[in-house]
C-alpha positions in Angstrom: -28.0 -14.0 -8.0 -27.0 -16.2 -10.9 -24.9 -18.4 -8.5 -28.0 -18.9 -6.3 -30.1 -20.0 -9.2 -27.4 -22.4 -10.3 -27.2 -23.7 -6.8 -31.0 -24.2 -6.7 -30.8 -26.0 -10.0 -28.1 -28.3 -8.6 -30.2 -28.8 -5.5 -33.1 -30.1 -7.7 -30.8 -32.3 -9.9 -28.4 -33.7 -7.3 -29.2 -32.6 -3.7 -26.2 -34.3 -2.0 -23.8 -32.6 -4.3 -25.5 -29.2 -3.7 -25.3 -29.7 0.2 -21.6 -30.7 -0.2 -21.0 -27.5 -2.2 -22.8 -25.5 0.5 -20.6 -27.0 3.3 -17.3 -26.7 1.4 -17.8 -23.2 0.1 -16.8 -21.4 3.3 -13.8 -23.7 3.7 -12.5 -23.1 0.2 -13.0 -19.3 0.7 -10.9 -19.4 3.8 -8.2 -21.4 2.1 -8.1 -18.9 -0.8 -8.1 -15.8 1.5 -4.2 -15.6 2.0 -3.9 -15.6 -1.8 -6.3 -12.8 -2.2 -4.4 -10.8 0.5 -1.1 -11.5 -1.3 -2.7 -10.3 -4.5 -3.8 -7.0 -2.9 -0.4 -6.4 -1.4 1.4 -7.2 -4.8 -1.0 -4.8 -6.5 -0.2 -2.1 -4.1 3.6 -2.5 -4.5 3.3 -2.5 -8.3 1.1 0.7 -8.2 3.8 2.3 -5.9 6.6 1.4 -8.4 4.5 2.7 -11.2 3.9 6.0 -9.4 7.7 6.3 -8.6 8.6 5.6 -12.3 6.0 8.1 -13.7 6.9 10.8 -11.2 9.6 12.5 -13.4 7.3 12.7 -16.4 4.5 14.2 -14.1 6.9 16.8 -12.8 8.2 17.8 -16.2 4.7 18.1 -17.6 3.9 20.8 -15.1 0.6 21.6 -13.5 -2.7 21.1 -15.3 -4.4 24.2 -16.7 -7.6 25.2 -14.7 -10.8 25.1 -16.6 -12.6 28.4 -16.2 
């Protein structure tokens, strides 16, 4: 919502720049999409490594006690 309000303010102040931003936003979003996908993949790999590293500690700790 804040982004929309800022865009409306830009539209009032400088409408050509606001229209340019409106046209370029999807293009920039598409250009940045591969970087987001790589970030998600790297995050998944790091979580897998973390789980593998902490597995011995979780096994040695034993099962959690049940709350009655």
